[in-house]
C-alpha positions as CSV (number, residue, x, y, z in Angstrom):
1,M,-68.2,-36.2,-46.5
2,G,-65.2,-35.8,-48.8
3,F,-62.6,-33.1,-48.3
4,G,-63.8,-31.3,-51.4
5,Q,-67.1,-30.5,-49.7
6,L,-65.5,-29.0,-46.6
7,Q,-65.6,-25.3,-45.9
8,S,-62.2,-23.7,-45.6
9,T,-60.8,-23.3,-42.1
10,A,-59.1,-20.0,-43.2
11,Q,-59.3,-17.2,-40.7
12,E,-60.8,-19.5,-38.1
13,I,-59.0,-19.8,-34.8
14,A,-59.4,-22.5,-32.1
15,Q,-57.0,-22.4,-29.2
16,W,-56.2,-22.9,-25.5
17,R,-59.0,-21.4,-23.2
18,G,-61.0,-19.8,-26.0
19,E,-60.8,-17.0,-28.4
20,N,-58.9,-14.6,-26.0
21,R,-57.1,-17.3,-24.0
22,D,-59.1,-16.2,-20.9
23,G,-61.5,-19.1,-20.3
24,I,-64.5,-17.0,-21.4
25,Y,-66.6,-18.6,-24.2
26,N,-69.0,-16.3,-26.0
27,E,-71.9,-18.7,-26.2
28,T,-75.5,-18.1,-25.5
29,G,-78.7,-20.2,-25.2
30,L,-77.1,-22.7,-22.8
31,L,-78.9,-24.8,-20.2
32,K,-79.1,-23.1,-16.8
33,Q,-79.6,-26.4,-15.0
34,W,-78.7,-30.0,-15.9
35,P,-80.6,-33.2,-15.5
36,V,-79.7,-35.3,-12.5
37,D,-77.2,-37.4,-14.5
38,G,-75.8,-34.4,-16.3
39,P,-76.4,-33.1,-19.9
40,K,-77.0,-35.4,-22.8
41,L,-73.8,-37.2,-23.9
42,L,-73.7,-36.9,-27.7
43,W,-70.6,-39.1,-28.3
44,H,-67.3,-40.1,-26.9
45,Y,-64.0,-41.1,-28.5
46,D,-61.9,-43.5,-26.4
47,E,-58.7,-44.1,-28.5
48,L,-56.6,-41.1,-27.4
49,G,-54.2,-42.9,-25.1
50,P,-52.8,-41.0,-22.2
51,G,-52.6,-37.2,-22.3
52,H,-53.9,-33.9,-21.1
53,A,-54.6,-31.9,-24.3
54,S,-58.0,-30.2,-24.5
55,A,-60.1,-30.0,-27.6
56,A,-59.6,-27.4,-30.3
57,V,-62.9,-27.1,-32.2
58,T,-63.5,-25.6,-35.6
59,T,-66.4,-25.5,-38.1
60,N,-65.1,-28.7,-39.7
61,F,-63.4,-30.8,-37.1
62,V,-62.6,-31.4,-33.5
63,Y,-58.9,-31.7,-32.8
64,T,-57.0,-33.0,-29.9
65,A,-53.7,-34.8,-29.1
66,G,-53.0,-38.3,-27.7
67,T,-50.3,-40.9,-27.2
68,T,-49.8,-44.4,-28.5
69,L,-49.0,-47.3,-26.3
70,E,-45.4,-47.0,-27.6
71,G,-45.2,-43.4,-26.4
72,I,-45.6,-41.7,-29.7
73,G,-47.6,-38.5,-29.7
74,F,-50.2,-37.7,-32.3
75,V,-52.8,-35.1,-33.3
76,V,-56.2,-36.5,-34.3
77,A,-59.0,-34.8,-36.2
78,L,-62.5,-36.0,-35.5
79,S,-65.8,-35.2,-37.2
80,H,-68.5,-33.5,-35.3
81,S,-70.1,-37.0,-34.8
82,G,-66.9,-38.4,-33.3
83,K,-65.5,-40.3,-36.3
84,K,-61.7,-40.2,-36.9
85,I,-60.8,-38.3,-40.1
86,W,-57.0,-38.3,-39.8
87,Q,-54.2,-38.8,-37.4
88,T,-50.7,-37.5,-37.6
89,E,-47.7,-38.5,-35.4
90,I,-45.8,-35.7,-33.7
91,G,-42.9,-37.7,-32.2
92,E,-41.8,-39.1,-28.8
93,E,-44.0,-38.0,-25.9
94,W,-43.4,-37.9,-22.1
95,M,-44.1,-41.3,-20.5
96,D,-42.0,-41.1,-17.3
97,N,-44.8,-39.8,-15.1
98,F,-48.1,-38.1,-15.7
99,D,-47.9,-39.8,-19.1
100,G,-48.9,-38.4,-22.5
101,T,-49.3,-35.3,-24.6
102,R,-49.4,-32.1,-22.7
103,S,-50.2,-29.3,-25.1
104,T,-53.5,-28.4,-26.9
105,P,-53.3,-27.8,-30.7
106,I,-53.9,-24.3,-32.0
107,V,-55.7,-24.1,-35.3
108,Y,-55.3,-20.8,-37.2
109,D,-55.8,-19.8,-40.8
110,G,-56.1,-23.3,-42.0
111,K,-53.1,-24.7,-40.3
112,L,-52.6,-26.6,-37.0
113,Y,-49.6,-26.1,-34.6
114,I,-48.5,-28.2,-31.6
115,M,-45.4,-28.8,-29.6
116,S,-44.4,-32.1,-28.1
117,S,-43.0,-32.6,-24.6
118,Y,-39.6,-33.2,-26.2
119,G,-39.5,-29.9,-28.0
120,K,-40.7,-30.8,-31.5
121,L,-42.8,-28.0,-32.9
122,L,-45.0,-28.9,-36.0
123,C,-47.2,-27.1,-38.4
124,M,-49.6,-29.2,-40.4
125,N,-52.5,-28.7,-42.8
126,A,-55.6,-28.6,-40.7
127,D,-57.7,-30.4,-43.3
128,D,-55.6,-33.5,-43.9
129,G,-52.9,-33.5,-41.2
130,N,-50.0,-33.3,-43.7
131,V,-46.9,-31.7,-42.0
132,I,-45.9,-28.4,-43.6
133,W,-42.8,-27.7,-41.4
134,N,-41.3,-28.7,-38.1
135,V,-38.6,-27.3,-35.8
136,E,-36.6,-29.3,-33.2
137,L,-36.4,-26.7,-30.4
138,F,-33.7,-28.6,-28.5
139,N,-31.5,-29.2,-31.6
140,D,-32.2,-26.3,-33.9
141,F,-32.1,-23.9,-31.0
142,D,-30.6,-24.3,-27.5
143,G,-33.9,-25.4,-25.9
144,R,-33.8,-27.4,-22.7
145,N,-36.2,-29.9,-21.3
146,I,-37.7,-29.6,-17.8
147,K,-38.9,-31.8,-15.0
148,W,-42.2,-33.0,-16.5
149,G,-41.6,-32.3,-20.2
150,V,-41.9,-29.0,-22.0
151,T,-45.5,-27.8,-22.2
152,E,-46.8,-24.8,-23.9
153,N,-50.1,-24.0,-25.6
154,L,-48.7,-22.0,-28.6
155,L,-49.6,-18.4,-29.3
156,I,-50.1,-16.8,-32.7
157,D,-50.4,-13.1,-33.4
158,G,-50.7,-12.0,-37.0
159,N,-48.0,-13.8,-38.9
160,T,-46.0,-14.6,-35.8
161,L,-45.9,-17.8,-33.7
162,F,-44.3,-17.5,-30.2
163,V,-42.7,-20.4,-28.3
164,T,-40.4,-20.7,-25.3
165,P,-37.6,-23.3,-25.8
166,G,-36.0,-22.2,-22.5
167,G,-32.4,-21.9,-23.7
168,T,-30.0,-19.3,-22.6
169,K,-29.6,-17.5,-26.0
170,A,-32.8,-18.7,-27.6
171,N,-35.0,-18.5,-24.5
172,I,-38.1,-17.2,-26.3
173,L,-38.6,-17.3,-30.1
174,A,-40.8,-15.6,-32.6
175,L,-41.2,-17.7,-35.8
176,D,-43.0,-17.1,-39.1
177,K,-46.2,-19.1,-38.7
178,D,-46.2,-20.2,-42.4
179,T,-42.6,-21.2,-42.8
180,G,-41.1,-21.8,-39.3
181,K,-38.3,-19.3,-40.1
182,L,-36.9,-17.3,-37.2
183,I,-38.1,-13.7,-36.8
184,W,-36.3,-13.0,-33.5
185,E,-34.8,-14.8,-30.5
186,S,-34.6,-13.4,-27.0
187,P,-32.4,-14.5,-24.1
188,G,-35.3,-13.5,-21.7
189,M,-33.9,-14.1,-18.2
190,E,-32.1,-17.2,-19.4
191,E,-34.4,-19.3,-17.2
192,L,-35.9,-22.7,-18.0
193,S,-39.4,-22.7,-19.5
194,A,-42.2,-23.3,-17.0
195,Y,-45.2,-24.8,-18.7
196,C,-46.7,-21.4,-19.3
197,S,-49.0,-20.5,-22.2
198,P,-48.3,-16.8,-22.9
199,R,-50.6,-14.0,-24.1
200,I,-50.4,-10.8,-26.0
201,V,-51.2,-7.5,-24.2
202,E,-51.8,-4.3,-26.1
203,I,-51.3,-1.1,-24.2
204,Q,-51.3,2.2,-26.1
205,N,-48.9,1.7,-29.0
206,T,-47.0,-1.2,-27.4
207,K,-47.8,-4.9,-28.0
208,L,-46.3,-7.1,-25.3
209,L,-45.7,-10.8,-25.2
210,V,-46.3,-11.7,-21.5
211,T,-45.1,-15.1,-20.3
212,Q,-43.6,-16.8,-17.2
213,T,-40.3,-18.7,-17.1
214,S,-39.1,-20.7,-14.1
215,A,-38.9,-17.8,-11.6
216,S,-40.0,-14.7,-13.5
217,I,-42.9,-12.9,-15.1
218,L,-41.7,-11.3,-18.4
219,G,-42.9,-8.5,-20.6
220,L,-41.3,-8.5,-24.1
221,D,-41.7,-6.3,-27.0
222,A,-43.7,-8.6,-29.3
223,G,-42.1,-7.2,-32.4
224,T,-38.4,-7.4,-31.4
225,G,-38.1,-9.7,-28.4
226,D,-36.6,-7.1,-26.2
227,V,-37.3,-7.6,-22.5
228,L,-39.1,-4.5,-21.4
229,W,-39.5,-5.6,-17.8
230,S,-39.4,-8.7,-15.5
231,Y,-40.9,-9.4,-12.1
232,P,-39.8,-12.3,-9.7
233,H,-42.4,-15.0,-9.2
234,P,-40.7,-18.2,-8.1
235,N,-42.5,-21.2,-6.6
236,K,-41.3,-24.6,-5.1
237,W,-41.3,-26.6,-8.4
238,S,-40.9,-23.8,-11.0
239,V,-44.3,-24.5,-12.5
240,Q,-46.0,-21.5,-14.0
241,A,-48.7,-23.3,-15.9
242,N,-51.4,-20.6,-16.1
243,T,-52.0,-17.9,-18.7
244,P,-51.8,-14.4,-17.2
245,I,-55.0,-12.3,-17.1
246,Y,-55.0,-8.7,-18.3
247,K,-57.5,-5.8,-18.1
248,D,-57.2,-2.1,-18.3
249,G,-53.5,-1.8,-17.6
250,K,-53.5,-4.5,-14.8
251,L,-51.9,-7.9,-15.2
252,Y,-52.7,-10.8,-12.9
253,C,-50.2,-13.7,-12.8
254,F,-50.6,-16.8,-10.5
255,S,-49.2,-20.2,-9.8
256,G,-49.5,-23.1,-7.4
257,Y,-47.7,-24.7,-4.4
258,G,-48.8,-22.0,-2.1
259,K,-47.4,-19.1,-4.2
260,G,-50.6,-17.6,-5.3
261,G,-51.0,-14.5,-7.5
262,V,-49.7,-11.0,-7.9
263,M,-51.4,-8.0,-9.5
264,L,-49.1,-5.8,-11.6
265,Q,-49.8,-2.3,-12.8
266,L,-48.3,-1.6,-16.2
267,S,-47.0,1.9,-17.0
268,E,-48.8,3.9,-19.7
269,E,-46.7,2.4,-22.5
270,G,-46.3,-1.0,-20.9
271,K,-42.5,-0.6,-20.4
272,K,-42.5,-1.2,-16.6
273,V,-44.6,-2.7,-13.9
274,D,-45.3,-2.0,-10.2
275,K,-46.9,-4.4,-7.7
276,V,-50.4,-3.6,-6.6
277,W,-51.2,-6.6,-4.4
278,E,-50.4,-10.2,-3.7
279,N,-52.8,-13.0,-2.7
280,T,-51.6,-16.5,-1.7
281,S,-55.1,-18.1,-1.4
282,L,-55.9,-18.6,-5.0
283,D,-52.8,-20.7,-5.8
284,S,-54.0,-22.5,-8.9
285,K,-51.4,-24.9,-10.2
286,M,-52.7,-25.3,-13.7
287,G,-56.5,-24.8,-13.6
288,G,-56.6,-21.2,-14.9
289,A,-58.9,-18.5,-13.6
290,V,-61.7,-16.4,-14.9
291,L,-62.2,-12.6,-14.5
292,L,-65.9,-11.5,-14.3
293,D,-67.3,-8.1,-13.2
294,G,-64.3,-7.3,-11.1
295,N,-63.9,-10.7,-9.5
296,I,-61.4,-13.5,-10.1
297,Y,-62.7,-17.1,-9.9
298,G,-60.5,-20.2,-9.6
299,S,-59.3,-22.9,-7.4
300,G,-56.3,-23.3,-5.2
301,D,-53.6,-26.0,-5.1
302,A,-52.1,-26.2,-1.7
303,N,-55.2,-24.3,-0.6
304,K,-57.8,-26.9,-1.6
305,K,-60.7,-24.6,-2.1
306,W,-62.4,-22.6,-4.9
307,F,-61.9,-18.9,-4.3
308,C,-63.4,-15.6,-5.4
309,V,-60.9,-12.7,-5.2
310,D,-61.4,-9.0,-5.7
311,W,-59.6,-7.8,-8.8
312,E,-58.8,-4.4,-7.4
313,T,-57.8,-5.3,-3.9
314,G,-56.7,-8.9,-3.9
315,E,-59.1,-9.6,-1.0
316,D,-60.7,-13.1,-0.6
317,L,-64.4,-12.5,-1.0
318,Y,-65.5,-16.1,-0.4
319,S,-64.4,-19.7,-0.8
320,S,-65.8,-23.2,-1.1
321,T,-65.0,-26.9,-1.1
322,M,-67.9,-27.8,-3.5
323,L,-65.6,-29.9,-5.7
324,K,-62.0,-31.0,-5.6
325,V,-59.8,-28.3,-7.0
326,G,-59.5,-28.1,-10.8
327,N,-60.0,-26.0,-13.9
328,I,-62.6,-23.3,-14.6
329,I,-64.2,-21.6,-17.6
330,Y,-67.3,-19.3,-18.2
331,A,-70.1,-19.1,-20.6
332,D,-73.6,-17.6,-20.7
333,G,-73.8,-16.5,-17.1
334,L,-72.4,-19.6,-15.5
335,L,-69.0,-20.9,-14.3
336,Y,-68.1,-24.4,-15.4
337,C,-65.8,-26.1,-12.9
338,Y,-64.0,-29.4,-13.6
339,G,-62.6,-30.9,-10.4
340,D,-59.6,-33.2,-10.2
341,G,-61.9,-35.9,-8.7
342,G,-63.8,-36.2,-12.0
343,N,-66.9,-34.1,-11.3
344,I,-68.1,-31.2,-13.4
345,G,-70.4,-28.6,-12.0
346,I,-72.0,-25.3,-12.9
347,V,-72.2,-22.3,-10.6
348,D,-74.0,-19.0,-10.8
349,P,-71.4,-16.3,-9.9
350,L,-74.1,-13.8,-9.0
351,T,-75.1,-15.8,-5.9
352,N,-71.8,-14.9,-4.3
353,D,-70.9,-18.5,-3.4
354,Y,-69.9,-21.6,-5.1
355,N,-73.1,-23.6,-4.5
356,L,-73.5,-26.1,-7.3
357,I,-76.6,-25.7,-9.5
358,S,-75.9,-29.1,-11.1
359,S,-73.1,-31.5,-11.4
360,F,-72.2,-34.9,-12.8
361,E,-69.4,-37.4,-12.8
362,V,-67.3,-37.9,-15.9
363,P,-68.1,-41.5,-17.1
364,Y,-65.2,-42.4,-19.5
365,G,-61.4,-42.1,-19.6
366,E,-58.5,-42.9,-17.3
367,K,-56.2,-41.2,-14.8
368,Y,-56.0,-37.4,-14.5
369,H,-58.8,-34.9,-15.0
370,W,-56.4,-32.1,-16.0
371,A,-57.5,-31.1,-19.5
372,H,-59.5,-27.8,-19.5
373,L,-63.1,-27.7,-20.5
374,V,-64.1,-26.3,-23.9
375,I,-67.5,-24.9,-25.1
376,N,-68.3,-24.6,-28.8
377,D,-71.6,-24.4,-30.6
378,K,-73.6,-25.2,-27.4
379,K,-71.6,-28.3,-26.7
380,L,-69.3,-29.1,-23.8
381,Y,-66.0,-30.9,-24.6
382,V,-64.5,-32.9,-21.7
383,R,-61.2,-34.7,-21.9
384,H,-60.3,-37.3,-19.3
385,G,-57.1,-39.0,-20.2
386,T,-57.9,-41.6,-22.9
387,S,-61.4,-40.3,-23.7
388,L,-63.0,-37.2,-25.2
389,M,-66.7,-36.7,-24.3
390,V,-69.1,-34.2,-26.0
391,Y,-72.3,-33.1,-24.3
392,D,-75.3,-31.2,-25.6
393,I,-75.7,-28.1,-23.3
394,A,-78.2,-26.2,-25.5
395,A,-81.2,-24.9,-23.8
396,E,-84.5,-26.5,-24.8
């Protein structure tokens, strides 16, 4: 199919952990049980090199990021049958440990955005991969790298792209998504960045950018960059790699290494917070969590179990060792859990346990099972290092 036949990707968004960055995929008509060997594998693409980026799926293409043998990162666009359409380099990538690209592309309004682990932020045409603009966060601003390479799944709201270089003056930035020009810069708490992928919270007439830097949770005025409040949340390695969860004035932020999560109550206008509860059991390092019907679902890190925690009280409701700890999403009545051991399972949250309905072992790829699962158009997208696998999970 030539580019002239493609539908426009304008107004379509594909990003980290789904439409609302909360791990919930609004799909229906999915299998409620899998065959013994797992759902049908439609195709796999095995030329990604090392990396941890998930898929970003649009009407036209499937995008992800990888790394060459020489340590150069790239974004690749694949057809919906797994054929490479284009590939564009994004610069040097982290190869010292846990090798490869970290961040998942975000596709918005016909453009694709990604940040490398050395602070290069690029905007490219989503149809052909041509670079429209780029910013060197360490040179153009006072960004600083961190222990395992800067990592952030970029956030766009309206015309604004948000990114955290982690400098002292330019700690957090708002850029024009179409030009890369600076809208505002904020010193934040002058802490290093912390692998966090932020979110927008709207409360009354206030729009907040909520993110986490090395030891703090921050609420910034999304329009000006002013820090409205901060709350301390340090952990052993300054890794805050989960996206906060928000509902009805309450904000849940969580991290690994035994730290766990804290529930914060926002004031009526979002300009201050008070602690409601803390829970150290669900200490997910980078696997995310899902909020369903008043319960938080996710896995620990130091606490090597899957947990269900009460949203209102922070009480542990139950836990399980059904799979190794990992990442979690939700669609059509089921939790999808991808364990670090390479097994994927589905769980019915209404049974009040983590008993697996079905599971299978990921067949392709190398090294770490850290990329988050994605569901789009009744297909399950699984990244394992060098390989992307796509499964048919449509009900018969």
